[in-house]
N, C-alpha and C positions, 0 to 999 in steps of 0.2 A: 344395818337395815337400809342405809342409803344405797348399798349395792343392789338391793332388791327392788329399788324404785322403778327401773325399766320394766321389770316383770310385773309389778303391781299396776303399771300403766295399762297393761293388757289383761288385767285380772277380770274386768267386767266382761270382756269378749269371751274369755275362756269359761267363766262361770255361766254365762248365758248359754254357751254351747252345751255344757254339762247338764244344766237344768232342763233345757228343751229336750235333749235326747233322753234324759232320765224320765221325763213325763211321757215321751213317746214309747219308751220301752215298757213302762208301767201299763200303758194302754194295750200294747201287744201281749204282755204277760196275762192281763185280765182276759183278753180274747182267747188265748190258748187254754187257760184254766176253764173258761166257759165251754169251749169246744169239748174239752176232756170231760166236763161234768155232763154235757148233753150226750156224748158218745163215749161211755167208759171203755169200750173195747177198741178205742182208736189204735191203729197199728203203731207199734213202737218206733219204727223207722220214720213214720209220718210225724209223730209227736216230737221225735228228736229233731227233725228238720224245722219244725215250727219254733222250738226253743232256740235253735240256731239263729233264726230270723230275729229273735228278740235281742241277741247280742250284736248281730250285724247292724241293726238299727242304731246302735250306740255310736257307730263310727261314721254314719252318713251325715251329710250336711242337713241341718234342721230345715232348710228351705227346699229340700228335695221334694218335688211334686210331679205328678203325672195325671193327666186328665182321666176322669172316671175311676179314680182310686178312692180309698177310704178317706183320704184327706179332702178330696173333691166333694164327696158326699157330706162329710162333716162341715165343710165350708158352706155348702148349700143349705144344710139343715140349721146350723147355728148362725148362719149369715155373718161369720167372722173367721179370722185365721188365727189358729192357736199361737204361732210364734209372735204375732202382733199383740195378742192379749197378754201373754206371759211377759214378753219383753217390755211392754209399756205399763205393766202392773205397778200399782203404787208401792207395794211392799218391796218390789225389786229396786225401784228408784231410791227408796229410803235406805235400803241396805247399801246401795252403791254410793250414796252421797253422805250419809251420816258418818261422822268421824269420831274416833276414840281420842286422838290428839292430833294437833296440827302445829307443826313448827315452820320455820321460815323456808326450809328446803325439803321438807318431808311431810307427807300427809298419810295418815294411817286410818283407814275406815273399817267398819264391820266387815265389809266385803273382803278387805285384805286379810282380816283375821280368819275368816272362813277359808280363804285361799291358803293361808299358812297351815291351818289344821289339815285340810285336804292334802296338801303337799307333804306334810310330815307322815301321815298315815300311808300315803302312796309310797313314800321312801322306805318305810318299814316293810311293806309287802314286797316291794321291789328287791330289797336287801335279802329277804328270805328266798325269793325266787332265784336271784343271781347266785346266792350261796349254794343252793341245791344244784343248780346247773354246773357250777364250778366243781362241786363234789362229784357229780356224775362224769364230768370230763376227766377229772383226775382218776376216777375209778376205771374209766375206759383206757386211760394211758398205762396204768400199772397192771391191769388185769390181763390174763392170758386167755385166749380162746379155748373153750372146752373142746377137747378132742375125744369123742366117744362114738364108736361105730353105730350103736343103736340109736343114739340121739341124732346123729347125722341122717340116718335113714328116716327117722320119724319127721324131722324137719323137711326133708325133701318130699316126703309123702304129702304133707300138708301144703307145701309150696305148689305141688301139682294140683292138689284139690282146690286150692283157692286161686290158682293161676297167677302166682307171684314170680316175677322174673328177677327181682332184686336179690342181691347176695345177703344172706342172713348170718350174723355173728352172734354166738352165744358165749357169755362170760359168767363167771361165778365169783362170789365174794361173801364175806361175813358182815358187811356193812348194813345190809338190809335183809329182812326175812320175808319180804313179799316179792314175788316175781313181777317184773314190769318190762316195758319196751320203750326205748327212746330213739330219736333220730328217724328221719323219713327216707332219705335216698339210700343210706346204708344202715338199715335197721339193726339195732343191737338188743338182744334179749338178755335180760339179767335173771339168773336163777340163783336162789340162795344155796350156798355151798352145803348146807346141812341136808337139803333135799337131794343133792347129787350124791352125797355120802351115804344116805339111806338106800339109794338105788331102787326105790319103789317105782317101777315102771307104770303101775296103775295110777300113780299120782302125777308123774312127769308127763305122761302122754297127754292128758287133758290140759295141763299147763301150757305145753308147747302149742297145742291146737288153738287155745284161747289167745295167746300172744300173737300168733300168726294171723288170727282174725283181725286183731288191731292193726297189724301191718298192712293187710289187704285193704282196710278201710281208710288208711292214711290218717289215723287218729292223732298221731304225734303232731302233724301240721296244725290240725284244728286246736289241739291243746295249747300250742304256742300262742295262737290268736286268743284263745280263751284266757290264758294267764295274763296277757297284756291288757285285756279288758278288765280283769280283776284288779290290776295295778292302777289303771286310770280311774275306774269307777269303784274304788275301794269302799266308799261310804254309801253306795247305792244298794239297798237290800234286794232289789229286783235282780241284780247281777248275781248275788250269792244264791238266790232262789233258783235262777235259771241254771247256774253252774252245778248246783247240787242235783237238780233233776237231770241235766245232761250227763253227769257222771254215772248216775244210776242207770239211765237208759242205755248208755254206751256199753256198759258191762253186760246188761241183759241182751242187747242185740248181738254182741260177740258170743255170749253163751249159746244163744239160739242158732247162730250161724254155724257153730261147731256141731250142735245136735242135728241140724238139718242134713249134715253130711252122712249121718247114720253110721259112722264108724265107731262112735262111743255111745254107750247107753246113758240114759239120764241118771240111773243109779250110780254108775261108775263116775260120772262127771260130778255129781253131788258129793260123793265121798271124797273126791279129790279137793273140792272146795273146803269141806270140813277139816281136812287134814291141814291145809294151809292156814285156815282160821285158827286152829289150835296152836299152830306154830307162831302166830302173830299176836296172841293174846298178851296185852300189856306192852307191846312193842310199837315203835314208830315206823311209819312207812312213808315213802315220798308221795303221799296223796295230794291231789289237786295240781301236781306239777309233772306228772308222768303217767303214761298209760300203764296201769298196774292191774294185777290179778284181782285184788279186792278193792273196790272203789271206796267203801266205807263200811265199817262194822255195823252201823245202824241200819244200813240197807241190805245187809247180808241175808236177813230172813226173807226179804222180798225176793231176792235173787233165787234162793232155794225154792220158794213157792213157785216162781216162774218156771224154773227147771222142771218141777214136778208136773205143772200143767202142760209143759212142752207144746206151746202154740207155735207151729212152724212159721217162719218168715215167708212172705210171698216170693215165689221164684221169679216173677216178672214185676219189676218195679217201675215200668214205664208210666203207668197211670199215676203212681205216687209222685214220681219226678215231675210230671205235668201239673199235678195238684200243688206241689210246693212252688213251682215256677209261677203259677197263677196267684198263689197266696203272696209271694214276694212282690209281684207287680201291684197287688191290691192293697196290702197292708203296710209295706215299707214307706211309700210316699204319703206320710201323714200330714204334710203341709200342703198348702194350696196357694199358688201365686197367680194373680190375675194376668191375663194375656197382655202383652205389650201393646200400647196404642200404635196404630199404623202411622208410619212416617209419611209426611206430606209429599206428594209427587210433584216435583217442580216442572210441570208441563205448561203448555199454553193455556189449558183450562184452569190450572191453578192460578196463574197470573190474572186471568180474566175475572176470577172470583174475588180478587183482592179489591179493596176500596181504592177508588181513583181520586186524586186531588183535584181533578177538573170537574166542572158542573156537568150534569147529565146531558144537556142539549149540545154542549161542545164535544163531549166524548162520543155521543151517538152520531153526530153529523160530520165528525172528523174523517177526512180522506187523506191517505198518504200522497204526498206530491209525486208527480211523474218527472223523472230526471230527463234533462235535455238529450242526453246521450241515448237513452232508451227511446225517446220520441223520434229522434233522427233515424235510428235503426228501424222503427216501425214504418216511417215514411218510405224509407228505401225499399223495404219489403213490399209495400203497397205499389210503388212504382214498378217494381219488377213484375208483380202480378198483372198490372195493367198492360205492361209492355208485351207480356206473353199472350 
């Protein structure tokens, strides 16, 4: 335990960072849920972006502030600053200072205990994440690219449809029974070998289209960030709520992106999903750690309902991007820091305003002496003027 003492020395700073950002993320999650309640038909892409802001808030400095943001309004309304209130709260000080045992060279407090619990759970989540990544890397190493003329044509068709310039690699294996995509710069699409052996093109076509929609959206990059947040904030229920909703929305957006192309009917697409679902009943899939065809079996019914409704995504997302940017500037800076006091300007006026050690009558009547050299120069100039 003595080896952990340097880490425990910074536990209060780390815990304060986690607590403040957790409070901020909870505020943002409440706002997103309120917006969704007021406007149930909120576009999926916009709702997805708002939930992304909830996770982004968790890595920003707690003191991050901008004028005329939500933090500024809250500071004006509550006449206080949230970080100051939480950081100086009595309960926080008691947790940080109260000790379980105190030895000569080692002090263990309740805050250290919370830090150990948090670190242990984070280590377990990180172990699962790293294990899956190593398994995927090993799979990529030993697997051979699928060489099929029809499959290649189908991939190239959707690459042109989605304007994807990156090279796509397709591999197959018996390790997983759910299709998914991983890597960003050189995307790899995994397809269960059983699906390829069946040779059902009506099922494979929608699968390829769906996975290439993930490639187009760069979902693998966001998922990496999302997984890191899950590791760091493993005990924060808001994170798991946001992740669950993001996973569901991500799949729905990709579903609708494929249907927007009007190359696959809703009926054909839905049957393909059902086929993969029957294949995965009772099986494990790399969910939460990869972009996969089925985000979660519990949200599958909602995905099917969304496909049946077939609400097309907006073709022009400029307004939504602008809305998300404004929301980021308004919602993310939840703290408020007062402006710095102006630095005194060391000018002549500054010195004149300072208190003088001399009495007022001496200071007011004081005249600087005239140097002899200057007086001589003045006389010489006067004589020159008279001479002229």
